[in-house]
Backbone bond lengths (Angstrom), bond angles and torsions (degrees), N, CA, C in turn:
res aa  C-N    CA-C-N  psi(-1)  N-CA   C-N-CA  omega(-1)  CA-C   N-CA-C  phi
1 X - - - 1.489 - - 1.535 109.38 -
2 X 1.312 114.62 134.76 1.471 124.49 -174.79 1.566 110.00 -68.53
3 X 1.330 113.42 160.02 1.483 119.81 175.53 1.519 109.18 -59.32
4 X 1.396 115.45 -40.61 1.544 119.45 -178.28 1.483 109.59 -64.22
5 X 1.422 118.03 -38.64 1.474 117.93 -178.26 1.498 108.16 -68.75
6 X 1.354 117.97 -41.72 1.452 119.65 179.47 1.516 110.68 -61.32
7 X 1.304 117.38 -44.60 1.436 119.14 -177.96 1.564 107.61 -60.18
8 X 1.336 117.91 -42.10 1.469 122.91 -177.56 1.547 109.79 -63.37
9 X 1.342 114.47 -39.36 1.511 117.97 179.61 1.537 110.34 -65.99
10 X 1.289 116.05 -43.01 1.482 121.27 179.40 1.537 111.32 -64.61
11 X 1.262 114.09 -38.18 1.550 115.16 177.81 1.430 112.52 -67.56
12 X 1.400 116.77 -40.56 1.455 119.42 -179.17 1.542 109.01 -71.30
13 X 1.269 119.24 -36.30 1.483 122.98 176.15 1.600 108.46 -59.17
14 X 1.351 115.87 -47.72 1.412 120.01 -176.85 1.569 111.24 -66.52
15 X 1.326 116.11 -20.73 1.458 122.67 179.66 1.529 111.51 -87.40
16 X 1.360 116.78 -4.51 1.495 120.80 175.00 1.467 110.31 106.76
17 X 1.337 123.19 12.11 1.447 123.88 -178.57 1.532 110.63 -79.65
18 X 1.397 117.79 108.66 1.494 122.11 -174.07 1.603 109.88 -70.52
19 X 1.297 115.26 -29.28 1.449 117.84 172.90 1.449 117.27 -63.79
20 X 1.349 112.69 -42.78 1.471 115.41 175.74 1.529 113.43 -67.18
21 X 1.312 113.44 -34.67 1.472 116.17 173.83 1.518 113.74 -61.05
22 X 1.248 115.01 -42.57 1.495 122.64 -179.46 1.596 110.37 -63.78
23 X 1.364 112.95 -38.79 1.511 116.50 177.73 1.559 111.13 -67.68
24 X 1.305 113.33 -42.76 1.464 116.80 178.10 1.531 110.50 -61.60
25 X 1.267 119.11 -40.27 1.408 122.49 176.75 1.483 112.14 -61.26
26 X 1.303 119.84 -39.01 1.454 124.34 178.06 1.533 110.21 -65.96
27 X 1.294 116.94 -40.99 1.469 119.40 171.66 1.493 112.42 -58.35
28 X 1.317 116.62 -46.46 1.440 119.79 179.90 1.562 113.85 -62.44
29 X 1.333 113.79 -44.07 1.430 117.96 -178.95 1.498 113.75 -66.00
30 X 1.305 116.91 -34.81 1.400 123.00 177.34 1.592 114.33 -80.99
31 X 1.325 114.13 -2.48 1.485 122.52 179.47 1.457 108.38 53.22
32 X 1.360 119.05 56.26 1.456 123.43 -175.66 1.558 106.37 -68.14
33 X 1.374 112.61 151.81 1.453 118.40 172.64 1.491 111.41 -58.18
34 X 1.284 117.81 144.91 1.498 122.19 -179.16 1.526 110.10 82.49
35 X 1.345 120.50 15.98 1.446 120.59 -178.78 1.500 112.71 -61.99
36 X 1.359 119.82 -42.46 1.480 121.42 -179.33 1.555 111.12 -56.36
37 X 1.345 114.31 -41.33 1.473 118.33 179.66 1.529 110.22 -69.51
38 X 1.319 117.34 -34.88 1.495 117.45 175.41 1.471 111.36 -63.60
39 X 1.335 115.71 -50.14 1.507 118.72 -173.38 1.529 110.39 -69.82
40 X 1.363 118.88 -24.39 1.375 118.19 174.66 1.515 117.44 -63.80
41 X 1.312 113.18 -28.50 1.452 121.61 175.05 1.514 109.40 -73.29
42 X 1.383 118.26 -31.81 1.482 117.71 -178.76 1.452 110.94 -82.87
43 X 1.333 117.95 -31.20 1.468 121.47 -172.31 1.468 121.52 -47.03
44 X 1.392 113.31 -42.32 1.529 114.67 -177.59 1.526 112.11 -66.43
45 X 1.248 119.35 -23.42 1.493 121.82 -178.50 1.489 113.30 -91.49
46 X 1.344 119.29 8.95 1.484 120.95 -177.62 1.522 105.56 -115.47
47 X 1.368 112.23 177.02 1.476 119.70 179.13 1.547 111.02 106.96
48 X 1.282 120.54 4.37 1.450 121.09 -177.02 1.533 112.46 -106.97
49 X 1.335 117.11 -20.75 1.504 117.18 -176.54 1.502 109.34 -78.59
50 X 1.368 114.21 154.50 1.467 124.91 169.52 1.513 109.00 -89.37
51 X 1.282 115.26 110.30 1.497 120.13 -176.62 1.531 108.77 -92.16
52 X 1.274 116.43 121.30 1.504 125.77 -179.07 1.469 108.41 -110.67
53 X 1.335 116.26 122.77 1.489 119.27 174.28 1.526 109.32 -97.63
54 X 1.256 116.40 134.70 1.483 122.38 178.08 1.481 106.62 -115.85
55 X 1.358 119.44 111.85 1.478 121.09 -174.83 1.476 110.33 -137.99
56 X 1.332 117.04 168.43 1.476 123.56 -174.98 1.535 109.63 145.55
57 X 1.331 112.71 175.47 1.430 119.02 -176.64 1.577 115.31 -70.63
58 X 1.324 119.68 152.55 1.439 120.10 178.30 1.561 111.14 -54.70
59 X 1.314 113.20 143.15 1.488 119.47 176.60 1.527 111.81 85.74
60 X 1.291 118.46 4.83 1.452 119.38 -177.61 1.597 113.25 -80.42
61 X 1.324 112.37 -12.58 1.481 116.87 175.04 1.556 109.21 95.90
62 X 1.317 116.01 29.67 1.526 120.36 -176.93 1.513 108.69 -63.49
63 X 1.381 119.56 -44.96 1.428 118.99 -177.55 1.513 113.92 -61.25
64 X 1.360 114.86 -44.90 1.471 118.70 178.87 1.502 110.70 -62.68
65 X 1.310 117.36 -40.35 1.472 122.60 177.75 1.571 112.34 -61.75
66 X 1.308 112.80 -43.69 1.454 119.20 178.02 1.580 108.03 -59.69
67 X 1.282 115.17 -47.64 1.490 121.84 177.60 1.462 110.83 -54.13
68 X 1.294 121.01 -47.10 1.448 124.58 -179.78 1.499 113.39 -65.99
69 X 1.347 113.60 -44.06 1.487 118.48 179.13 1.561 109.47 -58.51
70 X 1.323 113.04 -43.37 1.447 117.94 -178.46 1.517 108.84 -63.80
71 X 1.307 119.27 -43.96 1.482 121.69 173.37 1.574 113.76 -49.10
72 X 1.287 113.80 -52.24 1.514 119.27 178.83 1.548 114.15 -60.51
73 X 1.407 114.75 -38.73 1.430 117.76 179.53 1.470 111.11 -71.04
74 X 1.270 117.72 -35.90 1.513 122.87 179.55 1.502 109.72 -68.02
75 X 1.348 116.98 -38.91 1.439 119.03 176.66 1.492 114.49 -60.72
76 X 1.365 113.58 -28.05 1.462 119.54 177.35 1.503 111.69 -85.63
77 X 1.342 116.90 -3.56 1.473 117.53 172.24 1.513 113.28 95.50
78 X 1.331 118.27 5.95 1.506 117.91 -179.40 1.512 108.73 -96.70
79 X 1.303 114.55 150.25 1.439 125.72 174.90 1.520 113.25 -83.28
80 X 1.315 111.03 141.73 1.522 117.86 -168.84 1.539 110.40 -129.22
81 X 1.305 117.42 129.78 1.440 123.05 167.78 1.558 109.17 -106.29
82 X 1.340 115.71 142.21 1.430 119.65 177.90 1.491 111.04 -126.43
83 X 1.261 116.66 128.76 1.479 123.47 178.62 1.570 105.47 -115.22
84 X 1.358 117.27 108.10 1.425 118.45 -177.28 1.508 106.75 -107.94
85 X 1.313 117.31 115.24 1.452 123.99 -177.56 1.630 105.97 -86.06
86 X 1.235 118.38 116.68 1.499 119.68 -177.97 1.457 110.44 -116.22
87 X 1.331 118.26 163.63 1.451 122.58 169.57 1.456 113.92 -56.65
88 X 1.350 118.83 148.57 1.500 120.52 178.49 1.488 110.70 -80.73
89 X 1.287 115.77 149.36 1.416 120.57 173.16 1.512 108.13 -77.57
90 X 1.333 117.19 135.43 1.492 119.60 -179.03 1.589 111.14 -69.52
91 X 1.350 116.50 -13.94 1.426 120.58 -176.31 1.560 113.72 -97.81
92 X 1.324 112.63 -51.39 1.469 116.98 -176.61 1.536 114.17 -98.44
93 X 1.325 117.54 -18.38 1.396 123.65 -174.42 1.539 112.16 80.40
94 X 1.335 116.30 -1.07 1.495 119.89 178.98 1.486 111.49 -86.59
95 X 1.345 111.62 178.91 1.542 115.85 -178.79 1.546 111.10 -70.17
96 X 1.341 113.76 134.06 1.433 117.65 -177.71 1.509 111.85 -66.07
97 X 1.348 113.69 -41.45 1.518 120.50 173.38 1.493 108.81 -97.16
98 X 1.367 116.68 143.54 1.405 120.15 -174.78 1.510 111.85 -120.29
99 X 1.339 111.66 170.46 1.542 119.38 -177.28 1.570 112.00 -50.50
100 X 1.337 118.29 -39.62 1.446 120.08 -171.13 1.533 109.90 -80.66
101 X 1.316 120.31 -16.95 1.453 120.17 177.62 1.590 111.34 -79.62
102 X 1.308 114.75 -44.74 1.449 120.12 179.72 1.434 110.13 -93.19
103 X 1.330 118.23 154.43 1.480 126.39 171.91 1.545 111.56 55.93
104 X 1.395 116.95 40.35 1.455 116.74 -175.38 1.471 115.25 -59.39
105 X 1.460 113.96 -30.78 1.504 114.60 -176.32 1.513 110.04 -70.29
106 X 1.305 122.28 -13.18 1.439 120.71 -176.79 1.519 112.61 -114.47
107 X 1.403 117.05 3.48 1.463 118.49 -173.60 1.438 113.57 -64.45
108 X 1.320 121.10 -31.19 1.456 126.72 -174.18 1.566 109.95 -100.40
109 X 1.304 116.23 0.56 1.484 121.02 176.33 1.435 113.35 -73.16
110 X 1.395 122.10 115.02 1.414 121.31 -179.49 1.553 114.22 -64.44
111 X 1.341 119.22 -15.33 1.435 121.96 176.05 1.473 113.21 -87.72
112 X 1.394 119.79 5.01 1.487 122.54 -177.93 1.565 104.42 -128.14
113 X 1.333 117.33 135.73 1.456 121.39 169.91 1.506 106.09 -124.17
114 X 1.372 117.57 123.67 1.438 121.16 179.42 1.483 110.91 -111.99
115 X 1.328 119.28 136.34 1.460 121.95 176.06 1.473 107.67 -135.31
116 X 1.323 115.72 127.14 1.491 122.07 173.62 1.489 110.87 -93.38
117 X 1.314 121.20 129.22 1.498 121.49 178.60 1.478 107.11 -117.90
118 X 1.281 114.45 141.18 1.455 122.40 173.36 1.598 110.39 -76.01
119 X 1.311 116.58 133.38 1.536 119.26 178.98 1.508 111.95 -64.75
120 X 1.355 116.08 -29.93 1.458 120.01 178.24 1.487 112.88 52.42
121 X 1.273 118.87 33.94 1.415 122.47 176.41 1.504 115.14 80.71
122 X 1.369 118.01 4.40 1.473 117.68 -178.31 1.536 107.80 -70.52
123 X 1.392 109.43 147.64 1.498 115.69 176.04 1.552 107.94 -89.32
124 X 1.293 112.38 165.26 1.430 119.96 177.08 1.516 114.52 92.00
125 X 1.318 114.37 -1.21 1.568 119.33 179.20 1.500 111.49 77.92
126 X 1.333 122.86 3.07 1.368 124.65 -174.28 1.508 106.35 -130.60
127 X 1.375 116.21 127.74 1.514 119.26 -179.68 1.505 109.25 -71.07
128 X 1.359 114.97 158.18 1.518 117.75 -174.45 1.521 109.13 -62.89
129 X 1.315 116.75 -29.34 1.520 120.93 -175.70 1.420 109.97 -81.41
130 X 1.313 123.90 -11.08 1.444 125.31 -170.47 1.606 109.97 -58.42
131 X 1.326 116.22 -47.97 1.470 117.30 -179.88 1.439 111.38 -57.90
132 X 1.321 124.61 -39.67 1.377 125.53 -176.21 1.484 111.46 -75.29
133 X 1.285 118.51 -35.85 1.527 123.83 178.28 1.591 106.96 -67.62
134 X 1.310 115.66 -40.75 1.494 120.36 176.38 1.502 110.75 -58.06
135 X 1.350 114.27 -46.15 1.491 119.29 -179.42 1.579 113.14 -66.05
136 X 1.372 112.74 -31.34 1.506 114.85 175.96 1.535 108.85 -67.37
137 X 1.324 117.18 -47.34 1.520 121.82 176.91 1.570 109.54 -57.17
138 X 1.238 120.46 -39.75 1.441 126.56 178.08 1.557 107.43 -63.87
139 X 1.290 118.97 -49.46 1.435 120.62 -179.02 1.578 114.88 -71.68
140 X 1.305 112.91 -20.30 1.485 120.04 173.23 1.515 112.56 -73.26
141 X 1.288 116.33 -19.07 1.485 120.37 175.69 1.472 116.71 111.68
142 X 1.316 113.84 9.91 1.460 117.99 176.86 1.557 110.86 -71.06
143 X 1.344 115.46 130.23 1.427 119.66 -172.70 1.644 110.22 -82.30
144 X 1.340 113.06 -29.62 1.417 116.72 175.08 1.587 106.07 -127.65
145 X 1.300 114.88 141.39 1.501 120.03 173.32 1.530 102.56 -126.82
146 X 1.317 112.05 122.22 1.463 122.20 172.91 1.492 114.72 -97.61
147 X 1.275 121.38 124.65 1.443 124.23 -179.79 1.532 108.25 -113.95
148 X 1.250 115.32 114.44 1.537 123.32 -175.44 1.548 102.61 -104.63
149 X 1.316 115.84 121.15 1.484 122.80 179.86 1.520 107.16 -80.85
150 X 1.417 110.58 163.79 1.405 122.07 -173.59 1.635 107.93 -70.36
151 X 1.307 117.52 -24.76 1.424 118.73 -179.80 1.481 116.76 84.82
152 X 1.345 114.89 67.32 1.426 118.28 -172.63 1.545 112.23 -120.15
153 X 1.371 111.98 23.82 1.460 115.13 168.59 1.549 112.13 78.29
154 X 1.249 117.96 -119.68 1.486 122.63 -166.51 1.467 113.92 -77.89
155 X 1.233 121.68 -5.60 1.419 124.33 -173.37 1.572 116.86 -114.07
156 X 1.328 114.89 12.96 1.457 117.73 -175.94 1.505 111.87 -105.16
157 X 1.344 117.97 48.29 1.396 122.38 -178.65 1.493 112.96 -89.73
158 X 1.383 120.09 -13.05 1.431 123.92 -173.54 1.584 107.85 -64.89
159 X 1.265 118.75 -20.53 1.471 122.62 -175.60 1.608 107.36 -56.17
160 X 1.351 114.69 -33.82 1.476 115.89 -174.19 1.561 108.98 -70.98
161 X 1.251 117.05 -15.30 1.573 120.65 179.39 1.505 109.54 -72.97
162 X 1.256 119.39 -21.72 1.467 120.33 -176.91 1.488 117.45 -122.72
163 X 1.348 115.91 -11.45 1.495 122.53 -178.87 1.527 108.11 -90.57
164 X 1.309 114.07 145.29 1.525 119.05 171.14 1.563 105.76 -83.78
165 X 1.338 115.38 -39.08 1.499 122.96 -179.64 1.536 106.79 -124.40
166 X 1.336 115.46 127.40 1.459 119.10 178.71 1.475 111.11 -114.65
167 X 1.320 117.59 119.49 1.469 127.40 179.53 1.443 111.05 -98.97
168 X 1.287 118.64 118.32 1.482 121.87 174.97 1.547 110.27 -100.58
169 X 1.353 114.26 120.61 1.414 120.55 -175.35 1.524 111.36 -103.17
170 X 1.291 118.53 124.74 1.486 125.03 -178.70 1.530 108.70 -122.79
171 X 1.378 119.33 166.63 1.431 122.98 172.59 1.532 106.90 -128.70
172 X 1.341 118.57 153.38 1.419 123.24 -174.28 1.538 109.77 -56.72
173 X 1.317 125.54 -39.16 1.439 127.44 -179.97 1.519 112.24 -74.25
174 X 1.373 119.90 5.85 1.415 118.62 176.68 1.513 113.70 -67.43
175 X 1.412 115.28 -8.23 1.468 118.07 175.32 1.476 114.79 91.46
176 X 1.305 117.51 -156.77 1.414 126.49 179.96 1.560 112.15 -54.42
177 X 1.331 117.91 124.97 1.396 120.53 178.70 1.513 116.97 -56.48
178 X 1.460 110.75 -20.83 1.441 115.27 178.09 1.542 113.22 -58.84
179 X 1.339 116.52 -25.86 1.437 121.93 177.53 1.641 109.28 -62.98
180 X 1.359 115.08 -31.24 1.427 118.03 179.67 1.553 107.32 -63.78
181 X 1.329 116.45 -40.44 1.455 119.09 -173.29 1.590 104.53 -72.99
182 X 1.273 119.74 -38.07 1.438 122.69 -177.81 1.544 109.01 -65.12
183 X 1.291 115.31 -31.88 1.478 118.31 -179.57 1.502 113.02 -79.57
184 X 1.356 118.86 -10.07 1.422 122.99 -178.70 1.516 115.22 81.05
185 X 1.320 115.83 5.21 1.412 121.27 -175.52 1.526 113.42 -69.85
186 X 1.379 113.84 -23.34 1.466 116.75 -177.91 1.534 107.81 -68.35
187 X 1.294 119.03 -29.72 1.453 121.82 -170.52 1.545 109.47 -78.58
188 X 1.373 116.93 -29.08 1.455 119.50 -174.43 1.495 117.36 -94.96
189 X 1.346 115.43 -16.42 1.460 122.95 -170.46 1.576 110.28 -69.99
190 X 1.314 118.81 131.47 1.463 123.70 161.95 1.504 112.25 -97.87
191 X 1.262 115.35 -24.98 1.439 124.82 177.15 1.565 110.78 -144.15
192 X 1.310 114.03 130.92 1.516 116.26 178.16 1.558 105.33 -106.06
193 X 1.322 115.22 141.00 1.465 123.62 177.63 1.503 105.43 -126.44
194 X 1.366 115.80 126.98 1.449 120.36 166.80 1.544 105.64 -103.18
195 X 1.357 117.26 102.13 1.458 125.12 -173.59 1.569 105.83 -84.29
196 X 1.310 114.56 168.42 1.455 121.76 178.51 1.564 109.15 55.21
197 X 1.334 110.94 43.01 1.490 119.16 -171.82 1.515 113.81 -70.06
198 X 1.449 118.49 -6.11 1.419 117.71 173.86 1.546 113.10 -79.27
199 X 1.325 116.34 1.38 1.471 120.47 178.63 1.521 112.33 -90.17
200 X 1.252 117.86 157.77 1.401 122.60 -177.93 1.564 112.54 -64.72
201 X 1.306 115.41 134.74 1.453 119.17 178.06 1.506 116.07 98.25
202 X 1.402 117.33 0.54 1.391 121.58 178.95 1.549 113.14 -62.83
203 X 1.326 112.52 -49.03 1.528 116.17 -177.61 1.494 109.20 -69.66
204 X 1.314 117.81 -30.83 1.481 116.02 178.30 1.542 111.02 -67.75
205 X 1.394 113.69 -42.57 1.478 112.52 179.03 1.495 113.97 -69.72
206 X 1.346 120.73 -28.98 1.452 120.75 173.83 1.515 110.79 -63.39
207 X 1.388 118.94 -38.89 1.460 122.21 -178.42 1.501 109.52 -67.78
208 X 1.364 116.33 -42.38 1.464 118.77 -179.35 1.538 111.12 -66.31
209 X 1.368 116.55 -36.77 1.465 114.87 176.16 1.540 112.66 -67.95
210 X 1.342 118.31 -36.36 1.437 118.87 179.62 1.540 110.59 -65.54
211 X 1.373 114.79 -36.99 1.503 118.05 179.60 1.545 110.53 -65.63
212 X 1.362 115.52 -36.35 1.473 120.25 -179.65 1.472 110.52 -69.29
213 X 1.301 117.11 -38.81 1.460 122.10 -176.93 1.534 110.45 -66.48
214 X 1.360 118.17 -22.97 1.438 124.62 177.60 1.593 109.63 -66.86
215 X 1.386 112.61 -19.67 1.499 117.24 -177.03 1.445 112.47 -85.76
216 X 1.367 115.67 -13.27 1.473 118.91 178.29 1.469 114.40 -75.28
217 X 1.323 119.40 155.39 1.513 120.06 179.75 1.529 106.53 -61.69
218 X 1.297 113.24 151.76 1.465 118.84 -177.68 1.568 109.59 -70.12
219 X 1.281 116.97 141.13 1.444 120.88 178.62 1.516 109.38 -144.83
220 X 1.344 115.53 172.98 1.444 118.77 -173.44 1.522 111.63 -71.98
221 X 1.396 113.05 -25.50 1.472 114.91 179.19 1.489 112.40 -107.25
222 X 1.369 111.29 125.52 1.476 118.80 -179.75 1.522 108.60 -89.22
223 X 1.334 117.99 118.59 1.499 120.46 -170.39 1.539 103.31 -74.93
224 X 1.338 115.73 125.58 1.414 119.97 174.49 1.510 112.23 -83.89
225 X 1.349 114.59 154.93 1.525 123.16 172.67 1.523 107.61 -119.01
226 X 1.286 113.61 114.01 1.496 119.47 -168.79 1.553 109.02 -115.58
227 X 1.358 116.46 133.24 1.409 122.56 179.32 1.563 107.39 -94.63
228 X 1.313 117.74 126.91 1.405 123.44 -178.85 1.551 114.61 -129.91
229 X 1.291 116.16 157.02 1.467 122.03 168.48 1.512 103.42 -132.05
230 X 1.303 115.54 84.03 1.462 118.94 -173.69 1.509 117.08 -57.67
231 X 1.372 113.99 -29.43 1.439 119.64 -177.16 1.461 111.74 -63.91
232 X 1.324 115.77 -31.40 1.432 123.47 -179.09 1.515 117.14 -109.69
233 X 1.348 114.37 7.00 1.424 122.74 -174.53 1.485 119.52 57.86
234 X 1.295 114.83 38.80 1.462 125.38 -179.89 1.536 108.40 -97.09
235 X 1.340 117.93 122.45 1.463 120.65 177.67 1.491 115.25 85.40
236 X 1.385 117.20 -5.90 1.451 118.21 -177.93 1.530 115.04 -77.17
237 X 1.322 112.13 -23.85 1.507 115.63 176.33 1.503 108.33 -71.50
238 X 1.318 118.25 -34.28 1.492 118.95 178.08 1.501 110.90 -69.71
239 X 1.404 116.51 -34.44 1.429 119.57 175.17 1.458 113.47 -63.99
240 X 1.385 117.91 -44.72 1.476 120.93 179.30 1.608 109.00 -61.38
241 X 1.262 114.24 -37.50 1.463 118.15 176.89 1.512 112.34 -61.39
242 X 1.334 115.42 -42.24 1.450 121.32 -179.09 1.598 110.38 -68.98
243 X 1.359 117.33 -33.50 1.435 118.66 178.18 1.556 106.79 -68.77
244 X 1.277 121.67 -39.51 1.419 123.68 179.69 1.634 111.41 -66.96
245 X 1.306 113.18 -34.33 1.445 117.54 179.00 1.469 110.84 -70.26
246 X 1.359 115.25 -37.95 1.449 117.20 179.27 1.528 112.11 -70.51
247 X 1.404 116.06 -35.53 1.486 118.25 174.20 1.578 111.45 -57.64
248 X 1.355 111.33 -44.28 1.466 115.91 178.72 1.436 114.42 -64.41
249 X 1.342 116.07 -35.57 1.508 121.17 178.62 1.495 111.00 -67.07
250 X 1.338 119.08 -27.86 1.411 122.98 179.43 1.460 113.95 -64.83
251 X 1.372 117.21 -33.63 1.434 118.20 -178.28 1.529 116.47 -67.46
252 X 1.301 112.02 -21.30 1.455 116.26 -178.97 1.578 110.74 -113.63
253 X 1.327 114.63 20.63 1.405 117.58 -173.93 1.608 108.06 -91.01
254 X 1.325 119.31 121.04 1.461 121.59 -175.59 1.564 111.50 -64.71
255 X 1.364 112.99 -25.28 1.488 116.96 179.71 1.521 113.89 -85.17
256 X 1.252 117.80 -7.85 1.471 121.70 -176.79 1.434 116.56 -57.23
257 X 1.370 114.30 -46.68 1.449 119.59 177.68 1.519 113.19 -65.49
258 X 1.285 118.09 -32.11 1.468 121.23 176.97 1.603 109.05 -67.89
259 X 1.314 114.04 -43.57 1.475 116.97 -178.11 1.505 109.67 -68.28
260 X 1.358 119.18 -34.90 1.483 121.26 177.16 1.519 111.05 -63.78
261 X 1.381 114.59 -39.22 1.471 116.81 -179.01 1.535 110.67 -67.21
262 X 1.310 116.09 -42.79 1.426 121.85 176.21 1.605 112.26 -61.92
263 X 1.272 116.05 -41.41 1.445 119.35 177.41 1.490 112.09 -64.26
264 X 1.313 119.17 -38.85 1.463 124.13 176.16 1.500 112.07 -63.36
265 X 1.386 116.19 -43.38 1.426 122.89 178.58 1.539 110.03 -61.37
266 X 1.332 112.96 -46.06 1.471 118.03 -175.64 1.571 109.44 -66.19
267 X 1.364 116.93 -37.81 1.447 121.01 179.48 1.534 110.20 -63.43
268 X 1.366 114.96 -42.43 1.458 117.11 177.95 1.524 113.26 -59.86
269 X 1.285 115.28 -44.28 1.537 120.60 -179.18 1.549 107.20 -64.92
270 X 1.310 117.15 -40.16 1.491 117.66 176.79 1.567 113.12 -61.12
271 X 1.260 113.76 -41.79 1.531 119.48 -179.83 1.504 111.10 -66.28
272 X 1.368 116.23 -42.69 1.430 120.99 178.68 1.587 111.51 -63.92
273 X 1.314 114.15 -40.58 1.420 118.54 -177.50 1.576 109.34 -65.68
274 X 1.354 115.51 -45.60 1.359 115.37 -178.90 1.577 114.11 -69.11
275 X 1.375 115.74 -38.93 1.437 114.88 -176.66 1.570 108.82 -69.69
276 X 1.341 119.51 -36.32 1.442 118.99 179.56 1.496 108.46 -67.33
277 X 1.268 119.94 -42.46 1.528 121.35 178.01 1.529 110.18 -55.78
278 X 1.414 113.82 -46.85 1.466 118.42 179.81 1.446 109.98 -56.13
279 X 1.317 118.50 -49.43 1.525 123.92 -171.99 1.494 105.44 -65.98
280 X 1.350 120.70 -43.62 1.383 123.55 -175.30 1.560 110.20 -64.14
281 X 1.361 117.25 -44.95 1.469 120.15 -179.60 1.531 108.72 -67.04
282 X 1.332 118.77 -34.94 1.457 122.81 175.19 1.503 112.91 -58.54
283 X 1.336 113.14 -48.13 1.462 115.31 -172.99 1.546 109.43 -81.39
284 X 1.302 118.68 -26.66 1.519 117.31 174.38 1.483 109.77 -69.89
285 X 1.363 116.65 -36.60 1.477 120.94 178.59 1.528 113.55 -66.48
286 X 1.362 114.58 -28.49 1.450 116.74 177.60 1.449 115.09 -96.08
287 X 1.302 118.19 5.16 1.490 121.20 168.23 1.578 110.83 73.35
288 X 1.309 115.01 41.00 1.511 117.43 -178.06 1.586 106.75 -61.76
289 X 1.275 114.17 138.24 1.495 121.35 -172.12 1.531 113.74 -52.92
290 X 1.397 115.35 -44.06 1.432 119.46 -173.00 1.501 110.54 -72.52
291 X 1.347 119.15 -24.55 1.467 121.23 -178.77 1.451 118.37 -101.27
292 X 1.313 114.86 -26.48 1.494 121.92 -174.15 1.522 111.80 -60.30
293 X 1.423 121.24 -41.72 1.441 115.52 178.21 1.485 113.45 -64.86
294 X 1.319 119.53 -37.16 1.448 122.09 -179.70 1.522 109.73 -65.60
295 X 1.214 116.69 -38.60 1.466 122.32 178.59 1.487 113.60 -66.27
296 X 1.394 113.96 -39.89 1.497 119.92 179.55 1.588 106.03 -68.42
297 X 1.270 119.78 -38.36 1.440 120.71 -178.50 1.529 111.32 -68.61
298 X 1.290 116.54 -33.43 1.496 120.43 176.55 1.503 107.41 -67.57
299 X 1.318 117.09 -51.52 1.466 123.22 177.78 1.475 115.63 -52.10
300 X 1.400 114.83 -39.63 1.410 122.46 -177.17 1.568 113.88 -84.94
301 X 1.318 115.61 -4.94 1.425 120.40 177.89 1.525 115.41 77.58
302 X 1.341 117.85 9.62 1.408 120.26 175.06 1.559 115.01 -85.44
303 X 1.345 112.70 -10.18 1.469 115.52 -179.30 1.573 104.29 -140.55
304 X 1.324 111.62 130.88 1.536 116.18 -179.77 1.532 107.80 -74.95
305 X 1.339 116.13 153.00 1.481 118.03 -176.55 1.564 113.64 -68.15
306 X 1.368 117.64 -23.49 1.371 117.65 178.65 1.595 114.10 -70.03
307 X 1.425 111.73 -42.39 1.456 115.16 175.82 1.521 110.85 -70.51
308 X 1.303 117.64 -29.67 1.440 118.82 177.46 1.570 112.48 -68.80
309 X 1.283 114.18 -36.16 1.417 116.28 176.33 1.552 114.38 -67.37
310 X 1.336 112.46 -40.21 1.484 117.01 177.01 1.536 111.76 -65.61
311 X 1.379 115.04 -36.01 1.431 118.03 179.97 1.527 112.36 -66.36
312 X 1.283 117.58 -38.89 1.551 123.41 178.84 1.548 105.28 -64.90
313 X 1.300 116.75 -44.64 1.518 116.59 -172.82 1.501 111.76 -75.77
314 X 1.338 119.10 -27.66 1.453 122.58 179.99 1.495 115.43 -89.88
315 X 1.364 115.57 -16.11 1.491 120.57 178.79 1.525 107.00 -83.79
316 X 1.351 118.08 109.61 1.449 121.92 -175.15 1.585 112.74 -57.36
317 X 1.407 114.06 -45.99 1.416 117.17 -178.08 1.506 113.37 -66.82
318 X 1.306 118.90 -36.82 1.402 123.66 179.05 1.529 110.38 -69.64
319 X 1.275 114.78 -39.76 1.481 116.89 -178.24 1.535 107.95 -72.76
320 X 1.268 118.92 -31.58 1.457 123.44 176.55 1.518 110.98 -60.46
321 X 1.404 113.28 -43.49 1.451 121.49 173.74 1.516 111.15 -57.63
322 X 1.318 116.63 -45.94 1.389 121.18 -176.02 1.536 111.80 -65.45
323 X 1.251 115.69 -41.59 1.468 120.59 -179.40 1.507 112.27 -82.20
324 X 1.299 120.00 -7.72 1.446 119.54 175.28 1.499 111.40 -69.64
325 X 1.373 113.77 174.09 1.491 117.53 -177.17 1.495 107.40 -65.69
326 X 1.385 114.49 127.86 1.432 121.41 178.64 1.519 111.16 -90.91
């Protein structure tokens, strides 16, 4: 796609064209060439949305909870974007669950935009494209963007890198709350939710979480533990109120600017890593003279990959080829 076409799509998206937004999301998910240039056009119009991460183990009811939160936010008149990171299909590579399966009550709501993304093997519970799709929804004018992770247990901590508020959803039968600490979820939560609270053990888990939170260093924000029954919309109003309270607390948080700076730095490194990898793969695939002999030596086993990597990085001419326009 040409630069003129991309510019036109971005302008249409910024004017409220949902079809243009969907096409831009497809380019982002497919990691199309020229993606940094595309996102640089979008970036100035972003930064206003409240990004809410919904994470936790599979079966905790994250999708139902997301649906209920969206309902409350829409009742308040705010526009909501939803990014649902699903497992990848082993056949197509696409999301196993789709937009029409989840959040059916909101699918035709013009104030809601839902996008399912395939995890495509990414770690951290968040697909590589999630950050950029979230930014597109932000630039589109969504006041809240909810990111629901795939639910892979101990490795879904990356959501905290893009969310302003991270909600960790657990269920009573999750067992000993020590497992929460082992999973690292205690460190990333801004709000804890014990869903399916009509089941035995809900109050006990809430008490254990509160006790563990007392072990954390003191901070300006006291992490709430909320009991919900998302299927019947019990407790979700309290959860939405806690989300708004945390958003308000962020505006006066002395640590907020430091976290924003670290997030921007991390994003830069992620973009550099992805772009360098793409260019390297492109040039290796095209048999560029400076790289082909090194690759052949690695393939043949006469050169180990560590020495090969150092040779590429230390060879000025080879590195210049790599950093050149791919």
